[in-house]
N, C-alpha and C positions, 0 to 999 in steps of 0.2 A: 420664451428664452429659458424660463425656469424649468419647463417640461423637457427641454433639450438636454439641459444639464443633468437632470435626474435620469434621463435615459442613458446618458454617457456614463453616469455613475453606476447604474445598474449593469451596463454592458461591462464596464471596467471590473466591476466586483465578480461577475461571472468569469471573465477572463483571468482574473487572480486565482479564483478558486480552480479553474481548470488547470492552470500553471502548477498550483499547489499539489493537485491530484497526480499530475504527471510527474512531478518531482519525487512524490511519495512512491509511485510505481517504480521509477528509476532506481531509487534507493533499495526498493525491495528486490528489484532484478539483480542488482549489484551484490546485494547480500546473498541472494540465492546462489549466484555464480561462485562467490567466495566459499560458500559452504560446500558446494558440489566439487569445487576444484580441491578443497582440503581433504574431503572424503576420497576423491580419486587418488590424491597423492598417498593417503594412508593405505588404500587398497593396493596400490602399486608397490609400496614398501613391503607390505605383508607377503604379496605374491612373490616378489624377488627373493625375499629371505627364505621362503619355503624350500626351494631346491637345496640350499645350503643345510638346512636342518634334515632333509632326507639323506644327503650324503653322510652326515654324521650318524643317523640312525641306522643306516645300512652298515656302516663301518662298525658301530657298536654291536649290532646283530652277528656279523661275521666274526668278530673277535671273540665274542662270547661263546660262540658254537666251537670255534678253534680251541679255546682254553678248556672247554668242557670235554670235548671228545679226543683231543690230541695231547699227549704228554711227551713233547719232543725236548731235546736238550736246549739249553738256553741260547746257544749259538744259532740254532734253527729258528728260535723265536724272533731274535733281533735281526739277523741277516737275511732270512727268508720270509717267515710269516708276516712279521710286522711291516716290512716294506710293501708287500703285496696287498695286505688288508688296509693299512693306513695310507699309503701313497697311491695305490692303484686308482681308487675312485677319485681321489682329488685331482690327479693329473689328467684323467679322463675328462672330468668335468671342465677343468680349466682350458684344456686344449681343444675339446669338441663342443662344448656348450658356450663357454664364454669367448672362445676364440682368442684367449690371451697367451701369454708367455709365462715361463717360470719366475720371471722378474717380478710378476704380480704377486708371488708368494714370498718375497723377501730375499731373493737371491740377486745380490748387487755387490759390486766392488767399490761403490762410492763410500768415502769415508772409512776405507778398509781398516786401517791402523787404529783410527779413533775407536771404532767399534770393537776392535780387538782388545784394546786397552780397557774399554768399558766393560766388556764381557768378562775379562780376567779379574778386574776389580771387584765387581759384584759377585763373580763366582767365588772369589776368596772370602768374601764377607759371608756367603752362603755356608761355605766349608766351615768357617768359624762357629757359625750358628749350629751346625751339626755336631761339631766337636764339644760345644758347650752343653747340648742336649745329651750327649754320651756321658760327660761328666756329672750331670744331674741325675742320670739314670743309674750310673754304677758307683757314684760317689768319688770317682775319679776317671781320668781319661784312660779308657781301655780299649784297645783294638779287638774288635769282634767281627771279623770278616764273614761274609756270606760263603755258601758253599762254592759258588762260582770261583772266588778267589782261590780256594783250596785246589780246585779242579784245574783252573786255567792259568792262574798267575796273574801278577800285576799288569803286564802288558796287554794280554788278551782282555782282561777285565775292563781296561781303559778303552780298548777298541769296541767292545760291546756297549760301554757307556755312551761312546760317540754316536754309535749306530742308533741306540735308543733315542738319544736326544735329537738327532736329525729327523728320525720319522715322526716323533710326537710334536716337535715344533713346527714342522711343516704343516701338519694337520691342524694343531690347536692355535698356533699363533699366526702362521702365514695364511691359512685358509679361513679357519672359523673366526678368529678375532678380526682378520683383515677384511673379510667380506661383511661381517656384522657392523664394523666400524664405518665402512663404505655406505652402507644403506641407511643406518641410524643416525650417523654423525654424532653419536653420543659415547664419549670415552668411558664413562662409569658403567654404562649398560653393556657396551661390547666387552669391557675387561671382565665384569662380573659374570656375564652369561657364557663366555668362552671359557672361563676358569671353571664354572660349574660342569660344563660338558667335559672338560679336561679331567675333572675329578671323577665323573661318572665312567670314563673309559677305564678307570682303574679298578672298577667293581669286580669285573670278571676274574682278575688275579687274586682279588681279595677272597673271593668265594671258592676259588678252585685250588689255589696254592698257599697263599699266606696265612689264611685263617687267623687274623689278628683279632684281638678282643681288648676291651677295657680301654686302659690309658693308651696303649700302643696303637689301636684303631683310631682314636681321637687324634693322636699325634701325627699318624699317617695322613688323615684328611686335612689336618691343620697345615702341615708343611706343603702338601699338594696345593692347597689354597693360596698360601703365601708365594710359592714358587710360580703358579699360574698368574696371580695378579702382578707380580714383579715383572715377569717376562712379557706380559701384555704391555705394560708401561714402557719396558725397554724397547720393544718392537715399535710401539707407537713413536717413540722419540728418535730411534735410530733409522727406521725404515728399512732395517736389515735383520736377518735371522741370525746373524753372526753372534752377537752378544747373548740372545736368549739361549742359543745352543751351548755356548760355553758355560753360562751359569747352570744349566741343565746338567752338563758333564760334571761339573764340580760337585753339584748336589748328589748325583748318582754315585759318585766315587765316595763321597762322604758317608752316604747311607750303607754302601757296601762294605765299608771298612770299620765304621764306628757304631752304626745303629742296627 
């Protein structure tokens, strides 16, 4: 009787050890699957973001070559060159690669009037910021219009500002920020990265036309950074390009007249 019990205990002990080993194997397999799943997810995110960066890189290259080799009037820059260089690749990618519509770039009539009020309100704040910078720079508020104002007048300058804002906001907020945000799900990352890319797109004009130095160069990049971050947050909250475009127009007009 004692021997039978011992045999039972021995058998039970082996069974317990076998179950324990199987449990450890199962845990290891689940951990391995989880790790591989996370790696695969990370790989997919990287791969899906790469075409976005490629579109931006080709845009920067084309814009740099245009700025370096061609010296056309400002109306040609804003009405012809910038739409072709900035919007052509984006629309091609959205329609032919993503099979999506322009609504995915922030073109929507939802909450139209609310977005209009938000854009006008924040645009006014940015205009006041520019006027304050003007007062600091000159010791008083002083109108110091750019050459385009002298050449075209206020109305055409406003139209040029609108054209600039539309092209740049579609590329930088509707496309770059929107796609990076979709893939990463990180508002700080998408805002900061798209703003840096937005700032880099202005390097060609700095090297070929503006030639800013010292304080003015720092101020240029600082205001670009603030504008990019603010418009990214506006686009994220409104899901529309209307408010960012209006803010951009206000800022462009302020720079053209006061800075």
